[in-house]
PDB file of N, H, CA, C and O in Angstrom:
ATOM      1  N   GLU A   1       0.922  -1.215   0.254  1.00  0.00           N
ATOM      2  CA  GLU A   1      -0.375  -0.045   0.003  1.00  0.00           C
ATOM      3  C   GLU A   1       0.920   1.099  -0.218  1.00  0.00           C
ATOM      4  O   GLU A   1       2.080   0.714  -0.078  1.00  0.00           O
ATOM      5  N   ILE A   2       0.694   2.131  -0.474  1.00  0.00           N
ATOM      6  H   ILE A   2      -0.249   2.444  -0.587  1.00  0.00           H
ATOM      7  CA  ILE A   2       0.949   3.358  -0.751  1.00  0.00           C
ATOM      8  C   ILE A   2       0.961   4.620   0.159  1.00  0.00           C
ATOM      9  O   ILE A   2       0.045   5.403  -0.090  1.00  0.00           O
ATOM     10  N   ILE A   3       1.839   4.998   1.201  1.00  0.00           N
ATOM     11  H   ILE A   3       2.584   4.362   1.404  1.00  0.00           H
ATOM     12  CA  ILE A   3       1.300   5.820   2.121  1.00  0.00           C
ATOM     13  C   ILE A   3       0.458   6.893   1.798  1.00  0.00           C
ATOM     14  O   ILE A   3       0.280   7.163   0.610  1.00  0.00           O
ATOM     15  N   LEU A   4      -0.178   7.656   2.835  1.00  0.00           N
ATOM     16  H   LEU A   4      -0.034   7.436   3.799  1.00  0.00           H
ATOM     17  CA  LEU A   4      -1.180   8.849   2.530  1.00  0.00           C
ATOM     18  C   LEU A   4      -0.242   9.967   2.083  1.00  0.00           C
ATOM     19  O   LEU A   4      -0.653  10.773   1.249  1.00  0.00           O
ATOM     20  N   GLY A   5       0.809  10.056   2.509  1.00  0.00           N
ATOM     21  H   GLY A   5       1.143   9.401   3.186  1.00  0.00           H
ATOM     22  CA  GLY A   5       1.776  11.502   2.360  1.00  0.00           C
ATOM     23  C   GLY A   5       1.919  11.415   0.374  1.00  0.00           C
ATOM     24  O   GLY A   5       1.863  12.341  -0.434  1.00  0.00           O
ATOM     25  N   ALA A   6       2.081  10.156   0.177  1.00  0.00           N
ATOM     26  H   ALA A   6       2.127   9.404   0.834  1.00  0.00           H
ATOM     27  CA  ALA A   6       2.693  10.011  -1.210  1.00  0.00           C
ATOM     28  C   ALA A   6       1.807  10.215  -2.483  1.00  0.00           C
ATOM     29  O   ALA A   6       2.042  10.446  -3.670  1.00  0.00           O
ATOM     30  N   ARG A   7       0.495   9.999  -1.591  1.00  0.00           N
ATOM     31  H   ARG A   7       0.304   9.812  -0.628  1.00  0.00           H
ATOM     32  CA  ARG A   7      -0.624   9.521  -2.786  1.00  0.00           C
ATOM     33  C   ARG A   7      -1.198  11.096  -2.652  1.00  0.00           C
ATOM     34  O   ARG A   7      -2.048  11.318  -3.513  1.00  0.00           O
ATOM     35  N   ILE A   8      -1.036  11.785  -2.120  1.00  0.00           N
ATOM     36  H   ILE A   8      -0.345  11.605  -1.420  1.00  0.00           H
ATOM     37  CA  ILE A   8      -1.080  13.602  -1.719  1.00  0.00           C
ATOM     38  C   ILE A   8      -0.185  13.847  -2.637  1.00  0.00           C
ATOM     39  O   ILE A   8      -0.758  14.375  -3.590  1.00  0.00           O
ATOM     40  N   ILE A   9       1.083  13.713  -2.856  1.00  0.00           N
ATOM     41  H   ILE A   9       1.550  13.284  -2.082  1.00  0.00           H
ATOM     42  CA  ILE A   9       2.062  14.524  -3.234  1.00  0.00           C
ATOM     43  C   ILE A   9       1.820  14.035  -4.517  1.00  0.00           C
ATOM     44  O   ILE A   9       2.359  14.772  -5.343  1.00  0.00           O
ATOM     45  N   ALA A  10       1.256  13.133  -5.004  1.00  0.00           N
ATOM     46  H   ALA A  10       0.819  12.535  -4.333  1.00  0.00           H
ATOM     47  CA  ALA A  10       1.532  12.664  -6.571  1.00  0.00           C
ATOM     48  C   ALA A  10      -0.186  13.222  -6.800  1.00  0.00           C
ATOM     49  O   ALA A  10      -0.373  12.983  -7.993  1.00  0.00           O
ATOM     50  N   VAL A  11      -1.047  13.626  -6.431  1.00  0.00           N
ATOM     51  H   VAL A  11      -0.896  13.819  -5.461  1.00  0.00           H
ATOM     52  CA  VAL A  11      -2.091  14.474  -6.814  1.00  0.00           C
ATOM     53  C   VAL A  11      -0.907  15.841  -6.991  1.00  0.00           C
ATOM     54  O   VAL A  11      -0.181  15.900  -7.983  1.00  0.00           O
ATOM     55  N   ALA A  12      -0.875  16.476  -6.318  1.00  0.00           N
ATOM     56  H   ALA A  12      -1.464  16.428  -5.511  1.00  0.00           H
ATOM     57  CA  ALA A  12      -0.239  17.806  -6.536  1.00  0.00           C
ATOM     58  C   ALA A  12       1.019  17.829  -7.718  1.00  0.00           C
ATOM     59  O   ALA A  12       1.032  18.313  -8.850  1.00  0.00           O
ATOM     60  N   ASP A  13       1.601  17.416  -7.284  1.00  0.00           N
ATOM     61  H   ASP A  13       1.591  17.023  -6.364  1.00  0.00           H
ATOM     62  CA  ASP A  13       2.599  16.661  -8.510  1.00  0.00           C
ATOM     63  C   ASP A  13       2.114  17.233  -9.798  1.00  0.00           C
ATOM     64  O   ASP A  13       2.311  18.387 -10.181  1.00  0.00           O
ATOM     65  N   VAL A  14       1.603  16.507 -10.284  1.00  0.00           N
ATOM     66  H   VAL A  14       1.443  15.571  -9.973  1.00  0.00           H
ATOM     67  CA  VAL A  14       1.089  16.641 -11.179  1.00  0.00           C
ATOM     68  C   VAL A  14      -0.130  17.756 -11.936  1.00  0.00           C
ATOM     69  O   VAL A  14      -0.338  18.196 -13.067  1.00  0.00           O
ATOM     70  N   VAL A  15      -0.919  17.922 -10.202  1.00  0.00           N
ATOM     71  H   VAL A  15      -0.750  17.565  -9.283  1.00  0.00           H
ATOM     72  CA  VAL A  15      -1.584  19.464 -10.879  1.00  0.00           C
ATOM     73  C   VAL A  15      -0.629  20.866 -11.170  1.00  0.00           C
ATOM     74  O   VAL A  15      -0.795  21.728 -12.034  1.00  0.00           O
ATOM     75  N   GLU A  16       0.265  20.775 -10.282  1.00  0.00           N
ATOM     76  H   GLU A  16       0.400  20.076  -9.581  1.00  0.00           H
ATOM     77  CA  GLU A  16       1.616  21.734 -10.613  1.00  0.00           C
ATOM     78  C   GLU A  16       2.173  21.769 -11.742  1.00  0.00           C
ATOM     79  O   GLU A  16       2.307  22.864 -12.287  1.00  0.00           O
ATOM     80  N   ALA A  17       2.690  20.447 -12.449  1.00  0.00           N
ATOM     81  H   ALA A  17       2.581  19.557 -12.006  1.00  0.00           H
ATOM     82  CA  ALA A  17       3.235  20.118 -13.482  1.00  0.00           C
ATOM     83  C   ALA A  17       2.337  20.460 -14.190  1.00  0.00           C
ATOM     84  O   ALA A  17       2.680  21.590 -14.535  1.00  0.00           O
ATOM     85  N   MET A  18       0.993  20.154 -14.849  1.00  0.00           N
ATOM     86  H   MET A  18       0.714  19.236 -14.569  1.00  0.00           H
ATOM     87  CA  MET A  18       0.208  20.221 -15.846  1.00  0.00           C
ATOM     88  C   MET A  18       0.235  21.941 -16.004  1.00  0.00           C
ATOM     89  O   MET A  18       0.604  22.517 -17.028  1.00  0.00           O
ATOM     90  N   ALA A  19      -0.278  22.668 -14.660  1.00  0.00           N
ATOM     91  H   ALA A  19      -0.578  22.200 -13.829  1.00  0.00           H
ATOM     92  CA  ALA A  19      -0.433  24.232 -14.568  1.00  0.00           C
ATOM     93  C   ALA A  19       0.726  24.870 -15.194  1.00  0.00           C
ATOM     94  O   ALA A  19       0.429  25.839 -15.892  1.00  0.00           O
ATOM     95  N   SER A  20       1.629  24.659 -15.143  1.00  0.00           N
ATOM     96  H   SER A  20       1.870  23.871 -14.576  1.00  0.00           H
ATOM     97  CA  SER A  20       3.028  25.217 -14.918  1.00  0.00           C
ATOM     98  C   SER A  20       3.753  24.967 -16.647  1.00  0.00           C
ATOM     99  O   SER A  20       3.807  23.970 -17.367  1.00  0.00           O
ATOM    100  N   HIS A  21       4.187  26.264 -16.810  1.00  0.00           N
ATOM    101  H   HIS A  21       4.143  27.074 -16.226  1.00  0.00           H
ATOM    102  CA  HIS A  21       4.839  26.344 -17.851  1.00  0.00           C
ATOM    103  C   HIS A  21       6.584  25.489 -17.340  1.00  0.00           C
ATOM    104  O   HIS A  21       7.297  25.479 -16.336  1.00  0.00           O
ATOM    105  N   ARG A  22       6.617  24.856 -18.778  1.00  0.00           N
ATOM    106  H   ARG A  22       6.038  24.864 -19.593  1.00  0.00           H
ATOM    107  CA  ARG A  22       7.318  23.864 -19.377  1.00  0.00           C
ATOM    108  C   ARG A  22       8.369  24.599 -20.240  1.00  0.00           C
ATOM    109  O   ARG A  22       7.888  25.432 -21.009  1.00  0.00           O
ATOM    110  N   PRO A  23      10.136  24.403 -20.266  1.00  0.00           N
ATOM    111  CA  PRO A  23      10.881  25.046 -21.343  1.00  0.00           C
ATOM    112  C   PRO A  23      10.075  23.995 -22.361  1.00  0.00           C
ATOM    113  O   PRO A  23       9.718  24.597 -23.373  1.00  0.00           O
ATOM    114  N   TYR A  24       9.719  22.682 -22.364  1.00  0.00           N
ATOM    115  H   TYR A  24      10.009  22.193 -21.541  1.00  0.00           H
ATOM    116  CA  TYR A  24       9.503  22.001 -23.796  1.00  0.00           C
ATOM    117  C   TYR A  24       7.752  22.613 -24.180  1.00  0.00           C
ATOM    118  O   TYR A  24       7.328  22.678 -25.334  1.00  0.00           O
ATOM    119  N   ARG A  25       7.167  22.898 -23.296  1.00  0.00           N
ATOM    120  H   ARG A  25       7.511  22.845 -22.358  1.00  0.00           H
ATOM    121  CA  ARG A  25       5.680  23.345 -23.577  1.00  0.00           C
ATOM    122  C   ARG A  25       5.292  24.784 -22.393  1.00  0.00           C
ATOM    123  O   ARG A  25       5.734  25.333 -21.384  1.00  0.00           O
ATOM    124  N   ALA A  26       3.955  24.876 -23.557  1.00  0.00           N
ATOM    125  H   ALA A  26       3.596  24.431 -24.377  1.00  0.00           H
ATOM    126  CA  ALA A  26       3.543  26.347 -22.476  1.00  0.00           C
ATOM    127  C   ALA A  26       2.442  25.166 -21.545  1.00  0.00           C
ATOM    128  O   ALA A  26       1.962  24.040 -21.675  1.00  0.00           O
ATOM    129  N   ASN A  27       2.465  26.565 -20.359  1.00  0.00           N
ATOM    130  H   ASN A  27       2.855  27.480 -20.254  1.00  0.00           H
ATOM    131  CA  ASN A  27       1.115  25.389 -19.296  1.00  0.00           C
ATOM    132  C   ASN A  27       0.153  24.918 -19.753  1.00  0.00           C
ATOM    133  O   ASN A  27      -0.171  25.491 -20.794  1.00  0.00           O
ATOM    134  N   LEU A  28      -0.662  23.904 -19.393  1.00  0.00           N
ATOM    135  H   LEU A  28      -0.400  23.439 -18.547  1.00  0.00           H
ATOM    136  CA  LEU A  28      -1.517  23.496 -19.855  1.00  0.00           C
ATOM    137  C   LEU A  28      -2.971  24.215 -19.415  1.00  0.00           C
ATOM    138  O   LEU A  28      -4.052  24.236 -20.003  1.00  0.00           O
ATOM    139  N   GLY A  29      -2.547  24.791 -18.147  1.00  0.00           N
ATOM    140  H   GLY A  29      -1.668  24.774 -17.670  1.00  0.00           H
ATOM    141  CA  GLY A  29      -3.460  25.601 -17.460  1.00  0.00           C
ATOM    142  C   GLY A  29      -4.521  24.362 -15.957  1.00  0.00           C
ATOM    143  O   GLY A  29      -4.709  23.151 -15.840  1.00  0.00           O
ATOM    144  N   ILE A  30      -4.824  25.316 -15.333  1.00  0.00           N
ATOM    145  H   ILE A  30      -4.672  26.299 -15.429  1.00  0.00           H
ATOM    146  CA  ILE A  30      -5.409  24.739 -14.119  1.00  0.00           C
ATOM    147  C   ILE A  30      -6.371  23.682 -14.481  1.00  0.00           C
ATOM    148  O   ILE A  30      -6.257  22.519 -14.096  1.00  0.00           O
ATOM    149  N   ASP A  31      -7.578  24.235 -15.433  1.00  0.00           N
ATOM    150  H   ASP A  31      -7.671  25.180 -15.745  1.00  0.00           H
ATOM    151  CA  ASP A  31      -8.869  23.608 -15.758  1.00  0.00           C
ATOM    152  C   ASP A  31      -8.138  22.360 -16.679  1.00  0.00           C
ATOM    153  O   ASP A  31      -9.056  21.562 -16.867  1.00  0.00           O
ATOM    154  N   ALA A  32      -7.196  21.957 -17.179  1.00  0.00           N
ATOM    155  H   ALA A  32      -6.450  22.605 -17.026  1.00  0.00           H
ATOM    156  CA  ALA A  32      -6.954  20.761 -17.599  1.00  0.00           C
ATOM    157  C   ALA A  32      -6.054  20.001 -16.776  1.00  0.00           C
ATOM    158  O   ALA A  32      -5.720  18.922 -17.266  1.00  0.00           O
ATOM    159  N   ALA A  33      -5.612  20.268 -15.735  1.00  0.00           N
ATOM    160  H   ALA A  33      -5.884  21.145 -15.337  1.00  0.00           H
ATOM    161  CA  ALA A  33      -5.164  19.845 -14.608  1.00  0.00           C
ATOM    162  C   ALA A  33      -6.130  18.588 -14.219  1.00  0.00           C
ATOM    163  O   ALA A  33      -6.218  17.406 -14.550  1.00  0.00           O
ATOM    164  N   LEU A  34      -7.157  19.948 -12.879  1.00  0.00           N
ATOM    165  H   LEU A  34      -7.085  20.909 -12.610  1.00  0.00           H
ATOM    166  CA  LEU A  34      -8.148  19.278 -12.571  1.00  0.00           C
ATOM    167  C   LEU A  34      -9.049  18.150 -13.321  1.00  0.00           C
ATOM    168  O   LEU A  34      -9.476  17.048 -12.976  1.00  0.00           O
ATOM    169  N   GLU A  35      -9.153  19.026 -14.648  1.00  0.00           N
ATOM    170  H   GLU A  35      -8.806  19.921 -14.928  1.00  0.00           H
ATOM    171  CA  GLU A  35      -9.853  17.634 -15.424  1.00  0.00           C
ATOM    172  C   GLU A  35      -9.065  16.006 -15.571  1.00  0.00           C
ATOM    173  O   GLU A  35      -9.773  15.007 -15.696  1.00  0.00           O
ATOM    174  N   GLU A  36      -7.965  15.934 -15.546  1.00  0.00           N
ATOM    175  H   GLU A  36      -7.390  16.745 -15.444  1.00  0.00           H
ATOM    176  CA  GLU A  36      -6.855  14.598 -15.838  1.00  0.00           C
ATOM    177  C   GLU A  36      -7.239  14.244 -14.108  1.00  0.00           C
ATOM    178  O   GLU A  36      -7.521  13.070 -13.869  1.00  0.00           O
ATOM    179  N   ILE A  37      -7.246  14.994 -13.222  1.00  0.00           N
ATOM    180  H   ILE A  37      -7.017  15.948 -13.416  1.00  0.00           H
ATOM    181  CA  ILE A  37      -7.459  14.481 -11.672  1.00  0.00           C
ATOM    182  C   ILE A  37      -8.587  13.889 -11.300  1.00  0.00           C
ATOM    183  O   ILE A  37      -8.806  13.165 -10.328  1.00  0.00           O
ATOM    184  N   THR A  38      -9.335  14.281 -12.214  1.00  0.00           N
ATOM    185  H   THR A  38      -9.157  14.868 -13.004  1.00  0.00           H
ATOM    186  CA  THR A  38     -11.154  13.764 -12.056  1.00  0.00           C
ATOM    187  C   THR A  38     -11.107  12.803 -12.844  1.00  0.00           C
ATOM    188  O   THR A  38     -11.508  11.750 -12.349  1.00  0.00           O
ATOM    189  N   ALA A  39     -10.682  12.742 -14.161  1.00  0.00           N
ATOM    190  H   ALA A  39     -10.356  13.597 -14.563  1.00  0.00           H
ATOM    191  CA  ALA A  39     -10.590  11.928 -14.601  1.00  0.00           C
ATOM    192  C   ALA A  39     -10.088  10.197 -14.341  1.00  0.00           C
ATOM    193  O   ALA A  39     -10.574   9.076 -14.490  1.00  0.00           O
ATOM    194  N   ASN A  40      -8.974  10.745 -13.925  1.00  0.00           N
ATOM    195  H   ASN A  40      -8.579  11.656 -13.804  1.00  0.00           H
ATOM    196  CA  ASN A  40      -8.255   9.208 -13.427  1.00  0.00           C
ATOM    197  C   ASN A  40      -8.449   9.149 -11.773  1.00  0.00           C
ATOM    198  O   ASN A  40      -7.687   8.429 -11.129  1.00  0.00           O
ATOM    199  N   SER A  41      -9.408   9.864 -11.146  1.00  0.00           N
ATOM    200  H   SER A  41     -10.028  10.449 -11.669  1.00  0.00           H
ATOM    201  CA  SER A  41      -9.548   9.580  -9.639  1.00  0.00           C
ATOM    202  C   SER A  41      -9.732   8.028  -9.949  1.00  0.00           C
ATOM    203  O   SER A  41     -10.019   7.573 -11.056  1.00  0.00           O
ATOM    204  N   ARG A  42      -9.568   7.462  -9.054  1.00  0.00           N
ATOM    205  H   ARG A  42      -9.335   7.832  -8.155  1.00  0.00           H
ATOM    206  CA  ARG A  42     -10.032   5.862  -8.689  1.00  0.00           C
ATOM    207  C   ARG A  42      -9.045   5.109  -9.298  1.00  0.00           C
ATOM    208  O   ARG A  42      -8.827   4.065  -8.683  1.00  0.00           O
ATOM    209  N   LYS A  43      -8.220   5.302 -10.511  1.00  0.00           N
ATOM    210  H   LYS A  43      -8.397   6.150 -11.011  1.00  0.00           H
ATOM    211  CA  LYS A  43      -8.037   4.544 -11.275  1.00  0.00           C
ATOM    212  C   LYS A  43      -6.077   4.717 -10.970  1.00  0.00           C
ATOM    213  O   LYS A  43      -5.336   3.786 -10.653  1.00  0.00           O
ATOM    214  N   ILE A  44      -5.645   6.248 -11.204  1.00  0.00           N
ATOM    215  H   ILE A  44      -6.247   7.004 -11.461  1.00  0.00           H
ATOM    216  CA  ILE A  44      -4.025   6.242 -10.934  1.00  0.00           C
ATOM    217  C   ILE A  44      -3.737   7.282  -9.822  1.00  0.00           C
ATOM    218  O   ILE A  44      -2.601   7.407  -9.362  1.00  0.00           O
ATOM    219  N   TYR A  45      -5.052   8.216  -9.292  1.00  0.00           N
ATOM    220  H   TYR A  45      -5.974   8.115  -9.665  1.00  0.00           H
ATOM    221  CA  TYR A  45      -4.908   8.771  -8.161  1.00  0.00           C
ATOM    222  C   TYR A  45      -6.048   8.708  -7.203  1.00  0.00           C
ATOM    223  O   TYR A  45      -7.241   8.624  -7.498  1.00  0.00           O
ATOM    224  N   ASP A  46      -5.312   8.780  -5.557  1.00  0.00           N
ATOM    225  H   ASP A  46      -4.343   8.848  -5.318  1.00  0.00           H
ATOM    226  CA  ASP A  46      -6.510   8.475  -4.666  1.00  0.00           C
ATOM    227  C   ASP A  46      -7.346   9.547  -5.073  1.00  0.00           C
ATOM    228  O   ASP A  46      -7.158  10.576  -5.722  1.00  0.00           O
ATOM    229  N   PRO A  47      -8.710   8.811  -4.290  1.00  0.00           N
ATOM    230  CA  PRO A  47      -9.993   9.686  -4.341  1.00  0.00           C
ATOM    231  C   PRO A  47     -10.264  11.014  -3.984  1.00  0.00           C
ATOM    232  O   PRO A  47     -10.607  12.076  -4.503  1.00  0.00           O
ATOM    233  N   GLU A  48      -9.829  10.294  -2.340  1.00  0.00           N
ATOM    234  H   GLU A  48      -9.550   9.431  -1.918  1.00  0.00           H
ATOM    235  CA  GLU A  48      -9.417  10.995  -1.098  1.00  0.00           C
ATOM    236  C   GLU A  48      -8.686  12.989  -1.522  1.00  0.00           C
ATOM    237  O   GLU A  48      -9.159  14.122  -1.444  1.00  0.00           O
ATOM    238  N   ALA A  49      -7.194  12.301  -2.004  1.00  0.00           N
ATOM    239  H   ALA A  49      -6.810  11.380  -2.068  1.00  0.00           H
ATOM    240  CA  ALA A  49      -6.665  13.133  -2.157  1.00  0.00           C
ATOM    241  C   ALA A  49      -7.089  14.367  -3.533  1.00  0.00           C
ATOM    242  O   ALA A  49      -6.793  15.561  -3.485  1.00  0.00           O
ATOM    243  N   VAL A  50      -7.740  13.767  -4.539  1.00  0.00           N
ATOM    244  H   VAL A  50      -7.980  12.797  -4.578  1.00  0.00           H
ATOM    245  CA  VAL A  50      -8.383  14.301  -5.492  1.00  0.00           C
ATOM    246  C   VAL A  50      -9.229  14.876  -4.881  1.00  0.00           C
ATOM    247  O   VAL A  50      -9.031  16.091  -4.864  1.00  0.00           O
ATOM    248  N   ASP A  51     -10.431  14.430  -4.164  1.00  0.00           N
ATOM    249  H   ASP A  51     -10.591  13.443  -4.178  1.00  0.00           H
ATOM    250  CA  ASP A  51     -11.632  15.522  -3.856  1.00  0.00           C
ATOM    251  C   ASP A  51     -10.617  16.933  -3.391  1.00  0.00           C
ATOM    252  O   ASP A  51     -10.491  18.079  -3.821  1.00  0.00           O
ATOM    253  N   ALA A  52      -9.852  15.928  -2.000  1.00  0.00           N
ATOM    254  H   ALA A  52      -9.955  14.997  -1.650  1.00  0.00           H
ATOM    255  CA  ALA A  52      -9.748  17.354  -1.003  1.00  0.00           C
ATOM    256  C   ALA A  52      -8.583  18.450  -2.092  1.00  0.00           C
ATOM    257  O   ALA A  52      -8.096  19.405  -1.486  1.00  0.00           O
ATOM    258  N   CYS A  53      -8.270  18.330  -3.270  1.00  0.00           N
ATOM    259  H   CYS A  53      -8.666  17.555  -3.763  1.00  0.00           H
ATOM    260  CA  CYS A  53      -7.264  19.239  -4.291  1.00  0.00           C
ATOM    261  C   CYS A  53      -8.336  19.619  -5.117  1.00  0.00           C
ATOM    262  O   CYS A  53      -7.718  20.190  -6.015  1.00  0.00           O
ATOM    263  N   LEU A  54      -9.377  19.680  -5.385  1.00  0.00           N
ATOM    264  H   LEU A  54      -9.879  19.216  -4.656  1.00  0.00           H
ATOM    265  CA  LEU A  54     -10.347  19.762  -6.247  1.00  0.00           C
ATOM    266  C   LEU A  54     -10.912  20.531  -5.169  1.00  0.00           C
ATOM    267  O   LEU A  54     -10.583  21.694  -5.405  1.00  0.00           O
ATOM    268  N   ASN A  55     -11.820  20.479  -3.749  1.00  0.00           N
ATOM    269  H   ASN A  55     -12.088  19.535  -3.557  1.00  0.00           H
ATOM    270  CA  ASN A  55     -11.837  21.733  -2.974  1.00  0.00           C
ATOM    271  C   ASN A  55     -11.123  22.776  -2.701  1.00  0.00           C
ATOM    272  O   ASN A  55     -11.599  23.846  -2.321  1.00  0.00           O
ATOM    273  N   LEU A  56     -10.048  22.568  -2.857  1.00  0.00           N
ATOM    274  H   LEU A  56      -9.661  21.700  -3.166  1.00  0.00           H
ATOM    275  CA  LEU A  56      -8.978  23.713  -2.895  1.00  0.00           C
ATOM    276  C   LEU A  56      -9.505  24.515  -3.776  1.00  0.00           C
ATOM    277  O   LEU A  56     -10.305  25.408  -3.498  1.00  0.00           O
ATOM    278  N   PHE A  57      -9.111  24.260  -4.839  1.00  0.00           N
ATOM    279  H   PHE A  57      -8.460  23.534  -5.065  1.00  0.00           H
ATOM    280  CA  PHE A  57      -9.229  25.158  -6.110  1.00  0.00           C
ATOM    281  C   PHE A  57     -10.628  25.780  -6.276  1.00  0.00           C
ATOM    282  O   PHE A  57     -10.779  26.997  -6.393  1.00  0.00           O
ATOM    283  N   ARG A  58     -11.828  24.743  -6.282  1.00  0.00           N
ATOM    284  H   ARG A  58     -11.706  23.755  -6.187  1.00  0.00           H
ATOM    285  CA  ARG A  58     -13.522  25.211  -6.641  1.00  0.00           C
ATOM    286  C   ARG A  58     -14.196  25.526  -5.401  1.00  0.00           C
ATOM    287  O   ARG A  58     -15.285  26.092  -5.300  1.00  0.00           O
ATOM    288  N   VAL A  59     -13.532  25.155  -4.564  1.00  0.00           N
ATOM    289  H   VAL A  59     -12.648  24.695  -4.645  1.00  0.00           H
ATOM    290  CA  VAL A  59     -14.665  25.564  -3.441  1.00  0.00           C
ATOM    291  C   VAL A  59     -14.283  27.025  -2.455  1.00  0.00           C
ATOM    292  O   VAL A  59     -14.953  27.917  -1.935  1.00  0.00           O
ATOM    293  N   LYS A  60     -12.558  26.619  -2.561  1.00  0.00           N
ATOM    294  H   LYS A  60     -12.013  25.894  -2.983  1.00  0.00           H
ATOM    295  CA  LYS A  60     -12.106  27.677  -1.058  1.00  0.00           C
ATOM    296  C   LYS A  60     -10.869  28.186  -1.813  1.00  0.00           C
ATOM    297  O   LYS A  60      -9.771  28.079  -1.267  1.00  0.00           O
ATOM    298  N   GLY A  61     -11.008  28.884  -3.370  1.00  0.00           N
ATOM    299  H   GLY A  61     -11.901  28.971  -3.813  1.00  0.00           H
ATOM    300  CA  GLY A  61     -10.679  29.745  -4.608  1.00  0.00           C
ATOM    301  C   GLY A  61      -8.967  29.691  -4.558  1.00  0.00           C
ATOM    302  O   GLY A  61      -8.265  30.701  -4.606  1.00  0.00           O
ATOM    303  N   TYR A  62      -8.489  28.397  -4.461  1.00  0.00           N
ATOM    304  H   TYR A  62      -9.059  27.576  -4.422  1.00  0.00           H
ATOM    305  CA  TYR A  62      -7.095  28.441  -4.185  1.00  0.00           C
ATOM    306  C   TYR A  62      -6.245  28.842  -5.566  1.00  0.00           C
ATOM    307  O   TYR A  62      -6.807  28.708  -6.653  1.00  0.00           O
ATOM    308  N   ARG A  63      -5.173  29.229  -5.506  1.00  0.00           N
ATOM    309  H   ARG A  63      -4.717  29.338  -4.622  1.00  0.00           H
ATOM    310  CA  ARG A  63      -4.782  29.969  -6.824  1.00  0.00           C
ATOM    311  C   ARG A  63      -3.251  29.286  -6.618  1.00  0.00           C
ATOM    312  O   ARG A  63      -2.720  29.292  -5.508  1.00  0.00           O
ATOM    313  N   LEU A  64      -2.483  28.594  -8.010  1.00  0.00           N
ATOM    314  H   LEU A  64      -2.914  28.589  -8.912  1.00  0.00           H
ATOM    315  CA  LEU A  64      -1.394  28.450  -7.933  1.00  0.00           C
ATOM    316  C   LEU A  64      -0.204  30.166  -7.828  1.00  0.00           C
ATOM    317  O   LEU A  64      -0.587  31.177  -8.416  1.00  0.00           O
ATOM    318  N   LEU A  65       1.111  30.167  -7.040  1.00  0.00           N
ATOM    319  H   LEU A  65       1.423  29.346  -6.562  1.00  0.00           H
ATOM    320  CA  LEU A  65       1.162  31.251  -7.435  1.00  0.00           C
ATOM    321  C   LEU A  65       2.092  30.952  -8.976  1.00  0.00           C
ATOM    322  O   LEU A  65       2.524  29.904  -9.456  1.00  0.00           O
ATOM    323  N   GLU A  66       2.154  32.412  -9.461  1.00  0.00           N
ATOM    324  H   GLU A  66       1.803  33.263  -9.071  1.00  0.00           H
ATOM    325  CA  GLU A  66       3.641  31.917 -11.078  1.00  0.00           C
ATOM    326  C   GLU A  66       4.179  32.355 -10.462  1.00  0.00           C
ATOM    327  O   GLU A  66       3.998  33.034  -9.451  1.00  0.00           O
ATOM    328  N   ALA A  67       5.631  31.732 -11.460  1.00  0.00           N
ATOM    329  H   ALA A  67       5.778  31.181 -12.281  1.00  0.00           H
ATOM    330  CA  ALA A  67       7.029  32.107 -10.788  1.00  0.00           C
ATOM    331  C   ALA A  67       7.307  32.958 -12.025  1.00  0.00           C
ATOM    332  O   ALA A  67       8.363  33.583 -12.119  1.00  0.00           O
TER     333      ALA A  67
END
């Protein structure tokens, strides 16, 4: 079993990676990142970690800082 902290970091990492600019591609945006974790909840990502992340962005208004 994968520990809870690692499951949370997996969700946070994919959201940050997709929503941020990379030298090899433009950012895909937070909406695309949230769609990715929603579509793959239970398949790839822990559903509780996904729900917590979605709550932060959609309910609590969390925003990623731009570098």
